[in-house]
N, C-alpha and C positions, 0 to 999 in steps of 0.2 A: 531796664526791661529788654532793650534790644540785645544786650549782651547775653541775657538769659536765653532768649529765643535763638540766637546764633549758636550758643553752646549746645542747646538741645538739638538743633538741626544737625550740628556736627556729630554729636553722639549717635543720633539715629542713622546718619549716613555711614559712620564708621562701624556700626553694629550690623550692617547688612552682610551676611555671609551665605553662601549657597553650599549645598551638599550634593555631591555627585554620587548617584546610587547606581551601581552596575546591575545588569540583568543576571549575569552569571556570578555565583558566589563560590569561592574556592572552599575546599574542605578543611578550613582552619580549625573548626571545632564542631564536627558533625555528630549528630545524634542518630543512632541506627538501631533497628530492631528487625528480627527475622520472623516471617510469618509462613505458616504452612498453607499457602494459597498460590494459585497460578497467577500469571501476569494479568489476565483480564479481570479476575476477581479483585486483585490488589489495586489495579488501576482504577476500577470503579469505586472502590472503597476510599481511595485517596481523593478522587473527584468529589464524592459525596461529603467527605470530611471538610475539605476546603470550602465547599459551598455552604455547609451547615455552620461553619465557624466564621463565615463572612470574608474569606479570602477569595479573590478573583484570579483565575489562571490567565496570566498575561501572554505567556509564550510556552511552547513545548519544543524540545529539540532532542536530537540524538546526542547523547553524552560524548561520543567520539569527536564531536566538533570542538569541544572544550578541553577534554582530557583523554588520556589513553587508558584503555582497559587491559591490564596485564594478562587476564585469563584468555580471552580470545577463543573460547570453546564454542562449539556449535550448539544450537538448541537454546540459546539464551536470548532474552529480550530486555532491552534497556530503554529508559526514557528519563529525560530531565524536565521537570515541570517547574516553571518560574512564575511566581506569584506577582501580583501588582504590588506597588509600594503603598503602605499605609502611612498616613500623615496624621499626627496628633499634635495639636497646639499645646504648648506649655506656657507657664507664666512668663518665662523669659526663654524664647527660642521655640524650636519645633523638634518633635521626635519622628523619625522615619524608621519603618520596619519593612523588611523584605525577606522572603523565604524561597528557597529552592528545595524541591523534593526529588530525589534520585531513586528510581525504582530499578532494581536489577533482579530479574527472574530467570530461573532455570528449572525446567521440569515443573514441579509443584511446590517449589520453595521460592519465596520472594524476600529480598532484602530491601528495606526502605530506609533511606538516609535523609534526614532533615537538616538543612543548613540554614541558619538564621543570621540576619544582619540587623543591627540596631544602631542608628546614628542619632545622637542628640546634638542638634545644631544650636549652639549657643551664640550670642552676639560676636564673640571673638575666637571661638574654637569649636571644632567638630569632634565629638567624642564617639569613636567607632568601637563597637563591641560585637563579637561574633557568638555570644552566648546568650541563651535565654532558656534555662533548664525547665521552667514551669510551662512555657508555651510549647516546647518540643515534647515534653511528657504528655501534655494535654492532647496534642495532635496524634502522637503515636498510640496513646490509649484509645482515642476515638476511632482510629483506623482499626485497631484490634477489636473494638466492639462491633464495628460495621462488618468486619469479616466474620466474626462469630455469629452474627444474625443471619447471614446469607447461607442458604443451604448448599 
């Protein structure tokens, strides 16, 4: 019985692994869509979308802090919105999800880019994935519907 308890404690201690989740997500596999709306209307739609879908805005930043914009033209407005980290317990391990939304607007056209990170933290390995087609499509479609509803 003692050996069994020692083996179980050893397995539990060996299975502890942590996942480091960054605030900024690189554009490894971005999902983007163009909207015929100004910066203010698009920004409000993104905020409402994140709020309605249960994501919390953790931080907002100027994208130039993290990456370079090759355009550099005047009259443009950019913002990088970083969501909180969602944690979902699994049978063995934990799933972490994080999202960045990059809004680039010029005149009355806005490009919205969704960057998604999914980490499945298993006892002996972290599986990192920058793709979630269904979640990105749901977010971009929701933004589209919010923009269509505003006059």
